[in-house]
N, C-alpha and C positions, 0 to 999 in steps of 0.2 A: 243574675245572666247578664246583663249587660254588660257588669264590672268583670265576670269572668270572661265574656267575649273580647272587651279590650286589652284584657290581660295576655289572652292568647294571641291576639293580633301584636303586642310588643315583643312578644317571647318570638315570633315567629320573622318581626321586622329584626330582630337583634341577630335572627339565628342565620340569617342571611344579608349583613350586614358586611360592609368592607370593614379591612383593615387598614389606616391611613396612619403614616408616620411624618411628623415633622421633625427635621433636626435641631431645629433650636426655638428657643422662646419667641423673637418674631413673629416666625411662621406657624407655632404653635397655636397663639392667641387667639387670631382671625379664623383660622380651619378648623378650632375645636367651635368656635362659635357659629361659623355657615353650616358644619357638616355633622357637630357633634349629636343631632340627635336622630341622624339615619345610621352614620357610622361610627365606629369604635376609633377614636383619635388617642395616638400616643403621643410622645415626646422623646427624640433622643438623648440630647444633653440634659438633665435634669440636674445636675450640679453647680455652683458657681464656677466651675474651672472656664480658663480663656476660650473661648471657642473657637479663637482663630490658631492655636497652637492645638486642638484636642487630637488625641492619637484615639483611631478607633479599636475597640477591643472585638474577641470573639463572639462576645455576648452582643456586643453593637450589630455586627454583621448578621448574627440569625435576626435579629429583631427586623431588619430591613429588608432580609432574604425572604421572611416571612408576610412581609405587609401584601398589600394590594400597589398602594400607590407611595411613593415617597417624596414630600417636598420640600424642598430645599433653595435657599437665594441663589445656591452654587457659584457663589465666590472666593469661597477658602478653597485651599489646596486641596483638603482633604475630602471637600465636596466633590469635586473633581475627578477625585480618583475612584470614585463609586461610579463612576461613568464606567469602567473596566469592568467591577466588580459585580453591577446587577444588571438583570436582563433587560434589554433594548423597553420602552416604552413605560418601565416601571419608576424612573427617577423623574421628577418635574423641578427643573431651575425657574425661577419665580423672578429673574433678573431684566426680562425685555422688555424695553420702552423705558427706562427708568432713567437713563442718561446719566450713566454712571461717574464721577469722579475717580481718575485717575492718577497714581502717581509714576511715573513712567510706565512701564507695563501692568502694574499692578491694583485693581480697582478698589477703591474705598468700600465694604462689605455695608456699613454702617445706614444703610439707607431709609431705617425704621424711624430713625431719632429724627426727622421730618417727617412731621403728620403728612406734609403734602405731597412725598416722595413715598410715603407708607401706604397712600392711595391706589398706586399704583400696582406693590407687591398683594393686597388684598383684591385687586381687580384680576389679577392672574391669578388668584387663587379659586377665585369663583368661576372662571372663564374654563379652569382646567376641569372643576369637580361638575360643571354643567356639558362638559364633553365626555367626561366618564360616565355620568350617570343621567342622561338627560330625561329618565321619568320625570324627576324630582326637580327640575328645570325652576320650576315658582319658588320650591321651598327655598333654593339655593337664591336667588335673585331677590326674595325675599328678607332674607337674614344677610343679605349683602347690603342691602340697601338700607338697610338699617343701621348696621356696620359702619358704614361709609357717611351717612348723615353723622352719626357721632363721631367721624374724624373730623369733619366738615366743622363740627363747632369745637373741637379742640384745636383746630389751625385757627381759626379767628379767633380765639380766645390768644393763642400764640401771636399773632399779629399785634392783636390789641395791644399787648402787654410788652413785646419786646421791642415795637415801635418808638418807644417814648422812655430810652433809659440814659442814663448818665453816660454810662460807660457802654461801648459798644466792641471790645474785645473778648472772648472769651478765652483766658489763661487757664488751659488746664494741664493734667500730667496725661494725657492719655487722648491722643487726635483719632477723635471719635466722632466731633460735631461740625465738622464741615459742611455736610450739608443742610443742617438747620442754617447754619452759619449763611452760607450762598441764599437757600430759599427766603431767610425772615434780616438780610441786611445785617449782616453782624460781620465780625473777624473774627479769626480763632489763634492763637499761638499755644504750640502744644509741646512738651517735653519730649515724650515719647512717638511715636509711630501708632498703625495702625493698630498693632499689637500690645497690647497694656503690658507686658512683663518685657519690652526690650527695656536695654539699661541706656538711660540718659547719658548724653556725654556732656564733659563738664561746660563746650562750649554753649551747648542750649540750656542748661542751667544759667549761666552767666546772662547768656540773651535775656532770657525769661526776667531774671530779678533787674536787669538794665530796664525792660518795658514796664515793669511793674512801678520801677519807681521815676518814670519819665511821664508815664500817664496817671500817675497818682491814682492805680487801680488798689481797690481794698479791700479786694480777694481774690482767690483761687479756688480754681475746682481741682478734687481728687476723686478718683474712680471707686466706688461702692466695692468691697472686696480684693480690691488691691493694696498693696504694700505705700503706707502716706507718709514713709522714711524724707523722700525727697519733698515732698508737699510741706510738710512739717519743716525740712531745713529750711527752704524757700522763703515760708513766712515768718520764720526766726529772722531772717535778713531783712524784710521788708518792711514789717508790719502789716503785711495783710495777712486775713483771717482764713480760713479755707472751709470751702464748702464741699458737698457730696451731691453727684451724681452715677445716675445708674444707666449705665450705655446699654449691657446685656440683658435688660429686663427680668433678669432673676427675680422672682418674687419675695419681698421683706416681709409680707403681711399672707397668711392663706388665703384670703380674699383677692389678692393683688392679679391685675390684667394690666393690657398696654395702657388704658386710661390712667387708671391710677398710678401707675410708675410717672407716667409723664406729667402727670398735674405736680408729682412731688419734683419731676426737673423742672418744672418751669415755674415753681415756687424758687427752686432754689437760684437759680437763672436770674430771676426778679430780684432777689436778694444783692445776688452778688453784683449783677449789673445796675442795679439802684435803677431799676425802673418805678415811673408814677405813670399811676393812670391820669390819665388828663379829661375833664368834666366838659 
């Protein structure tokens, strides 16, 4: 009898749940964790396509139109375009209070690659859910606090690991790590801009080769899922080895989430920057 009653309650809750859509993986992971028990949570970009240059399809627009709320960082041009296509109040931008790094008039969207900054994104998600569905405030707060506690632990792990490194320059093919560098006292030299598919200039390749030789850098970082040709060329010219980082948070394993991916990124950074724990 009790089992039947609980099943009925679950069915009723699902029937009246709202449809929430996250545009990208960095938004999807915490949204699913905090709201997944109460609402249907879907992801817009499920492929490994570069989210910076994403082109919306009619199928995408239907999914977004059918949603009750759409959660987005709001830093890409195609995300801003949605402001003109979706009803007022349906689209939520999550970049408030983060302290964005800008290149000219263009903000760097990769805020999630610093656990410190990412906490603010998660805070904005939680605030939105409470405003949207105040009856379940305590549920959201509990899930949010649990998620942030894990982020704080990850932040401490990044701090403790990255403060004792032989090298403090992240040489990468994709300019995605400036937030992490700023928050953990590192520097970056990048071959391409914030869009991973941009073609590098010969002058940029030359500068990176010179820097690697001058600084005695042993590793360069390439982007998982992107062309490795230039990274391999630089490695052949300098003797450096190529390691990989995952900036899009695309899952490499079925069980992947933000934390497992960022742990792998930290292991690559630790090896590439030659970091050592101090007792």
